[in-house]
C-alpha beads as a LAMMPS data file, in Angstrom:
LAMMPS data file: protein, C-alpha beads

88 atoms
87 bonds

1 atom types
1 bond types

-500.0 500.0 xlo xhi
-500.0 500.0 ylo yhi
-500.0 500.0 zlo zhi

Masses

1 110.0

Atoms # bond

1 1 1 7.624 185.521 -371.607
2 1 1 8.973 184.305 -374.927
3 1 1 9.200 186.519 -377.971
4 1 1 6.355 184.620 -379.621
5 1 1 4.139 185.038 -376.544
6 1 1 4.921 188.751 -376.429
7 1 1 4.077 189.127 -380.128
8 1 1 0.787 187.271 -379.644
9 1 1 -0.176 189.352 -376.619
10 1 1 0.748 192.540 -378.493
11 1 1 -1.394 191.571 -381.500
12 1 1 -4.276 190.727 -379.158
13 1 1 -3.973 194.174 -377.542
14 1 1 -3.961 195.853 -380.966
15 1 1 -7.076 193.937 -381.991
16 1 1 -8.858 194.744 -378.721
17 1 1 -8.267 198.476 -379.043
18 1 1 -9.098 198.536 -382.776
19 1 1 -12.423 196.798 -382.084
20 1 1 -13.604 199.632 -379.838
21 1 1 -15.649 202.509 -381.129
22 1 1 -16.023 205.879 -379.591
23 1 1 -13.740 208.697 -378.610
24 1 1 -10.481 208.073 -376.816
25 1 1 -8.545 210.626 -374.784
26 1 1 -6.028 212.381 -377.029
27 1 1 -3.069 211.703 -374.724
28 1 1 -3.948 208.001 -374.661
29 1 1 -4.096 207.871 -378.465
30 1 1 -0.722 209.579 -378.772
31 1 1 0.889 207.090 -376.402
32 1 1 -0.681 204.155 -378.246
33 1 1 0.487 205.643 -381.545
34 1 1 4.072 206.112 -380.411
35 1 1 4.457 202.691 -378.801
36 1 1 2.743 200.953 -381.721
37 1 1 5.061 202.630 -384.221
38 1 1 8.097 201.723 -382.123
39 1 1 6.893 198.139 -381.551
40 1 1 6.352 197.590 -385.271
41 1 1 9.521 199.396 -386.398
42 1 1 7.384 201.727 -388.488
43 1 1 9.400 204.914 -388.717
44 1 1 7.332 206.596 -391.405
45 1 1 6.460 210.241 -390.953
46 1 1 3.087 211.135 -389.454
47 1 1 0.595 211.647 -392.239
48 1 1 -2.207 213.764 -390.833
49 1 1 -3.532 216.591 -392.955
50 1 1 -3.277 218.848 -389.916
51 1 1 0.231 220.119 -389.136
52 1 1 -0.520 220.424 -385.405
53 1 1 -1.445 216.747 -385.167
54 1 1 1.747 215.812 -387.018
55 1 1 3.701 217.878 -384.501
56 1 1 2.112 216.041 -381.566
57 1 1 2.743 212.662 -383.207
58 1 1 6.350 213.563 -383.962
59 1 1 6.852 214.627 -380.360
60 1 1 5.325 211.360 -379.115
61 1 1 7.685 209.391 -381.356
62 1 1 10.639 211.423 -380.122
63 1 1 9.734 210.564 -376.526
64 1 1 9.984 206.803 -377.178
65 1 1 13.148 206.875 -379.278
66 1 1 15.229 205.087 -376.613
67 1 1 12.652 202.375 -375.907
68 1 1 13.366 198.890 -377.275
69 1 1 10.899 197.115 -379.533
70 1 1 10.030 194.548 -376.859
71 1 1 9.635 197.238 -374.221
72 1 1 7.336 199.192 -376.554
73 1 1 5.182 196.082 -376.979
74 1 1 4.992 195.577 -373.211
75 1 1 4.059 199.202 -372.585
76 1 1 1.434 199.111 -375.351
77 1 1 -0.082 195.966 -373.807
78 1 1 -0.114 197.611 -370.368
79 1 1 -1.766 200.758 -371.751
80 1 1 -4.527 198.729 -373.373
81 1 1 -5.047 196.502 -370.325
82 1 1 -5.238 199.519 -368.023
83 1 1 -7.657 201.264 -370.365
84 1 1 -10.020 198.297 -370.282
85 1 1 -9.616 197.979 -366.523
86 1 1 -10.408 201.614 -365.703
87 1 1 -12.655 202.822 -368.526
88 1 1 -16.173 203.877 -367.699

Bonds

1 1 1 2
2 1 2 3
3 1 3 4
4 1 4 5
5 1 5 6
6 1 6 7
7 1 7 8
8 1 8 9
9 1 9 10
10 1 10 11
11 1 11 12
12 1 12 13
13 1 13 14
14 1 14 15
15 1 15 16
16 1 16 17
17 1 17 18
18 1 18 19
19 1 19 20
20 1 20 21
21 1 21 22
22 1 22 23
23 1 23 24
24 1 24 25
25 1 25 26
26 1 26 27
27 1 27 28
28 1 28 29
29 1 29 30
30 1 30 31
31 1 31 32
32 1 32 33
33 1 33 34
34 1 34 35
35 1 35 36
36 1 36 37
37 1 37 38
38 1 38 39
39 1 39 40
40 1 40 41
41 1 41 42
42 1 42 43
43 1 43 44
44 1 44 45
45 1 45 46
46 1 46 47
47 1 47 48
48 1 48 49
49 1 49 50
50 1 50 51
51 1 51 52
52 1 52 53
53 1 53 54
54 1 54 55
55 1 55 56
56 1 56 57
57 1 57 58
58 1 58 59
59 1 59 60
60 1 60 61
61 1 61 62
62 1 62 63
63 1 63 64
64 1 64 65
65 1 65 66
66 1 66 67
67 1 67 68
68 1 68 69
69 1 69 70
70 1 70 71
71 1 71 72
72 1 72 73
73 1 73 74
74 1 74 75
75 1 75 76
76 1 76 77
77 1 77 78
78 1 78 79
79 1 79 80
80 1 80 81
81 1 81 82
82 1 82 83
83 1 83 84
84 1 84 85
85 1 85 86
86 1 86 87
87 1 87 88
């Protein structure tokens, strides 16, 4: 897959997940958050008003620190595809 194809597929996955309403499992959201931040090279600090949520987000980001940008995009795409495949 070319870089352009990967970028397109990643953007499609982002749009698909953003179009959904309703609650998501917290662990799923944290994984999406971490891989999205890594895939977009957005290293800003978590900005929740709740310190506990910031701690969870920071931990999620720490867990993906050694993942490449392209790998983060692939994992994000897989997470979204699997969510749509197995959601009830």
